[in-house]
C-alpha positions, -999 to +999 in steps of 0.1 A: -260+056-130-228+043-114-203+067-099-169+065-115-138+067-093-114+096-097-076+089-100-063+080-065-098+073-052-107+038-040-142+023-047-151+026-010-143+063-011-163+068-042-193+051-026-189+075+004-179+050+030-147+035+044-132+007+024-125-023+047-103-039+020-080-008+020-075-011+057-067-048+054-045-047+023-030-012+024+004-023+038+026-053+032+035-076+061+069-072+077+097-088+058+111-121+070+148-126+066+160-158+049+180-167+080+148-167+100+131-191+076+156-220+081+160-241+112+192-262+114+191-293+135+202-329+130+177-352+112+183-379+137+195-380+173+231-390+177+235-427+187+266-433+209+266-471+200+270-462+164+301-442+169+320-471+187+326-490+155+362-493+145+366-499+108+400-515+113+388-541+138+386-568+111+424-564+106+430-573+143+405-602+142+413-619+110+449-609+101+465-609+135 
């Protein structure tokens, strides 16, 4: 006949031995803040040649 657990008693305690699952799952892991889950960095490296473009240069070349 199987032994029934009492309120507050784990199956490992009912069987008379330590419950390895209780030791592993008895506490939640430490909380991770949302700020620690996000890493902010540019998607691409800045290109210095890209920033040298002058959008008004066509005015000087073609209208001057």
